[in-house]
N, C-alpha and C positions, 0 to 999 in steps of 0.2 A: 151219520156224519162224524168225521174224525173230530176229537176235541181240539179246540183252538190252540195254536201255538201262543204261549203267553209267558211273561216274566213273573215268577212267583217270589223272587227276592232280588234285591239289588243293593250292593254295598259300594260306597264311594270313599276314597281316601285322598284328601288334598286335591280335589277336583274342583276347579273354579272357586266358588265361594263356599264349598262344602269341605270343612276340615275333616268331617267323618259323617257317614250316614249309613244306617242299616234299616232297610225298608222291607217289610214282609207284605205280600199281596196275595189275592186270589185271582181267578181267571177273568174277573170283571174288568171293564174299562177303568182307566185311571184319570180322574179329573184333578188337575193341580190349579189352585187359585191362590191369589196373593197380589201384593202390590208390585208395580214395575220395579225390577232390580232385585227382587227377593231371591231369585234362583230357579224359577220355573223352567225357563228355557235351558238353563244349565243342566237341569236334571234330565230333560229329554235329549239333550245333546249327549249326555253320558250313555243313554240307551242307544243312540245312533252309532256309538263306537262298537256295538255288537254286530256290525256289518262291515264289509270292506270299505276302505276309504278314510277320509279325514273328518267324517261326521257331518252333521247338518249345517255347521258354520264353515266347513272346509278349513278349519284352523290348523296351523302348524302344531305338531304334537307338544312342543314345549310351551306353547301359549296357553294351554288349558290347565297347567299346574297352578295351584293356589298361590296367590301373591304372598311373598314373604317366606315361602317354603323352600325346600331344597331342590325343587325342580321335578321331583318325582310325583306320580299320581297313579291311581289304579281305579278300575271299574271291575266289579265282580258281580256276576249274575247267576242265579239259578233259573234255569229255563225249562219249561215243558215244551220241548222242541219237536221237530218233525220226526226225529229218530228216537224220541223218548226223553226222559229227564237228563239234563246235562248241566255241568258247571263250566262257566266261561269267565276267564280273567284276562284283562288286558291293561296296558299302561306303560309308563316309562319307569325304568329302574336305575339304581345306581350301580356303576361298575368301577373297576380300578382306575379307569380313565375319567371318571366323572359320570354325570347323568347321561343315559343313552339318548340318542336322537331319534331312533326308530322304536316304535312301540312293540312290546313283547305280547305274545298271545299264547294262552294255554287253554286247551279244550279238554275237559274231562281229566284234568291234571297233567296232560302231556303237552309238550311244546308243539305248536302247530307249524307246519312248513310254510303256510301261506295264509293270509287273512281270508282268501277265497273259501277256505274250509268252513268259515262261519255260515256260508249259504247252505251247507248241509243241514243246518239246524233251524234257521229262521231266515225270513226275508223282511227287511224293514224299509218302509217308504214314508217320506215326510212331506209336509207342507209348512212353510214358514212365511211370515210377512215379507221377507226379502224376495220371495218368489212372486209377489203380486205384480211385479213388472215384467214377468217372463215373456209375455207376448209382444209388447212394444220394445223390449230390451234387446241386447246384442244376441246374435245368433249363437255365440259360444255358450250362453246360458241354456238355450234350448237344446243344443247338442248334449250338454252335460245332463240335462233332464232326461232326454231320450236314453242316453247310455245307462243311467241309473235304473230306468224302467226295464231296459233290456237285461241288465245284470240280475234283476229279481227273478227272471225266468231262465236265464242262461248264464250260469256261474263262470263260464270260460270267457265271457265278454270283457271283463276287466283286464285279463291278461292280454287279450288281443289289442286293446287300446294302448296299454303300456308298451307292448312290443312294437306297435306301429310308431308311437312317438319316439321310442329309442332309435328305431331304424331311420326315421325322418331326421333326427338330430345328427346321426352319423352322415347321412347324405348331405345335409347342409354344411357340415364341417368340411367334407371333401370338396364341395363346390366352392368353398371359400379359399381353397388352396390354389396356388398358381399351377396351372396345367395338371389337374387331377387325372389319375390313371383311369381311362375309360372302362377297363375291365373291372375295376373295383366298383365304379358307378353302376355298371350293368348288374353286378351281383347284388348290390344293395337295393337297386330299383326292382329287381326280381322279387326279393324278399318283401319289399315295401308293397308291391302290387298284390302279393298273396295275402298279406295282412289287411290291406285296404279293402279288398273284395270280401273278406270274411267279416269285417266290421259292417260294411254296407249291407251284406246279406242278413246279418243279425238284426240290424236296425229295421230293414225292410220287412222282415218277418214279424217283428214286434208290432209295427204300425199296421200291417195287414191283419194280424190277429185281433188287435185292439179295435180296428175299424169294423171288423165283422161282428165282434161282440157288441159294440155300441149299436150297430144296425139291428142286431137280433133283439135287443132290449129297448129299442127306441120307444119313447113315451112322450107325446106332445104335452101332456099335463105335468111332466116332471119339472120341479123347480131348478133342476140342473140341466141346462140345454145340451143337446147332443152336439158333439164336436166332430167336424170333418178333419181328418188328418192326412197329410201327405209329406213326403220327404223331397226336398229340393237339393240337388247336388250332382256331381259328375257321375257317380256310380249308383247311388241308391235307387233312383227311378227305374233303372234297368235290372237291378238285382232281382232274381227270381224268374224273370222272363228271358234272361240271357245266360248262356252257360258261363260258369265261373272262369273257365279257361279263356274264353273270349274276352270277358271283362278284364282279366289280368293282362292279356296281351294289349288291349286298348290302353289301359292305364300305364303300363310299362312304356308304351310308345309315347304317351302324353308326357311322361316324366323325361324321357330321352329328348323329346323335342323342346321341352321347356327348361333345359339345363341353363341356357344362357340367361333367360329371364329370371329364373330362380336364383342364380348366382348374383345377379345384379340387385335383386330384392333382398337377398340375405335370408331367404326362407322359401319353403315349398309352397307354391301358389295354388296348386290344385290337389284335391283329394278329400277324403272323408272328414278331415279336420276343418273343412270349409263348408260342410253341408248344413242344412237348416231344416227345422220342423215347421211346417206351415199349418196353421190351425184356423178353422172357419166355424162360425156360429151357423149351423146347418139350416135352422129354420129361417134365419134372416139372410142367408147366403152372404154373410159379411165376415171379412177377416177379423180374427179375434183382436188384433191390435187396434181396430177401429171401434170396437164395442165399448160400452160404458165400463167403468171400474167394477161395478157390481156384476155385470155380465161376464167380465173376464175372470173374476173370482169364481163365479158359478161354473164356468167352463172348466177351469182348472180343477176344481173339486170333482166335477163329473168325470174328468179324465182319470184322476187318481182313484176314484171309486171303481171305475170300469177296469182299471189295471189291477186293482186288488181282487176283483172278481175273476179276472183272467188268471192271476197267479193261483187262486184257489182251485180253479177248474183244471189247470195244468198239473199242479203239484199236490192237490188234496188238502192244502193248508193255506189259509189267507195270510198275508203279511201282517206284521205288527205295524199299526199306523201311528205316526207322530204328527199331531195337528196343533201347531203353535198359534195361539191367539186366533183360533179359527172362528169362534162363536161371535166375536165382536164385529166381524166383517160380513156376516150373513143376517138377513132379516129373520123374523120369527118363524115364518113358514119354512124357509130353507134350513134353519137350525134344527127344527123338529124332523124334517126329512133326512138331514144328515145323520142325526142320532139313530133314526130307524134303519137307515141304509147300513151303517157300520155294525149295528146289531145283527142285521140279516146276513152280513158277510161271514159271521162267525169268527171274528178276529178280536184281538185286544187292541184298543185304541188308547193312546195317551193324549189328552187334550189339556191345553192351558188357557187361562184367562184371568182377568182381574175381578170379574163379577160372578159370584157363585150362582146368582139368580138365572144367568143365561143358560145354565146347564140343568135347571130343574126338570125339564122334560125327560131327562135320562132316568130319573127316579132311582130305583134300586139296581139298575143295570151297571152302576159305576161305584168305584171306591172314590170317596171325596177326601182330598188331602189339601191342607192349607200350608203354604210355604212362607216362612218368615226368616229373612236374613240367613239363608243357608241351613235352616232347620225345617223339618216336615212334621206336621201334626195331623192326626186323623180327625176328620169331622164326623 
């Protein structure tokens, strides 16, 4: 088995409540304990900036700078990555015009063209307490969850979503004009249809692969119930079974027919930006949104663990897992099972909590660190 992708060192400068931090690690899991507000989540948020996007809090880049500082911040990591050892640095810098608003990224000392290049070296997946309401919450959160899972197996997916959103904004602006040029709308809708079908196909493939893997490893005795997954939307249910050209033609026709309604609404009413992930507790044949809070958490953990296994099977390396306040929301049996599962995955997991005792079953499999007011001490 290939050695796990893991962070061997991380340095922070003026990030959240860390004025500076220089942390050296080995390949074991990382357990961060300490009082609420000490900086545990801030530290794993810094790790989450080693993947495309705005991190596990989806914060604006200027919002993560240390209060009272000059607005700059940096995260530097030494990574045993999928392509070997690599140094990654990212953050906001000062320029002649003031502090940058877009984060800079250097990989191996060279400026990266896109944050998508980070996926050549590692994939990072997280669970936070804010995601506990994923199933009964708004569909937009579930779409975002699906897209991040897709991104971990398909690095091009982030660009697809960004391109679709850009094209959709262009179409919305045109529709807002008085008497927009039909030829311009035709051209934008053709582009939008191509991007929409590609997004739907990627999502459909992810859900199909994940469903197959869950079925292949189904275990009625598992503390993490098996989840039934399907996509609800205009395009996703047909993706894979219908030729892409036919789907594009159908969506382009739907956009053309919906111009009046979309103009009146001020937005595009149909497309992959309105799709949803439907999740079911398979043993109970019950929608996840109707399950108990504990069952919803167990379903969510089970999906993330299955996805980590899928990433490992497809790419040869499991993702780095960031599990914020995970132990407090699971009973003793599920905690022990979780620790065994992440160890079996061959990944590095970062776990946070206020009570060190909850992590005792991990034994020597973890580095134990205590966080106090933006400082980190080894236990």
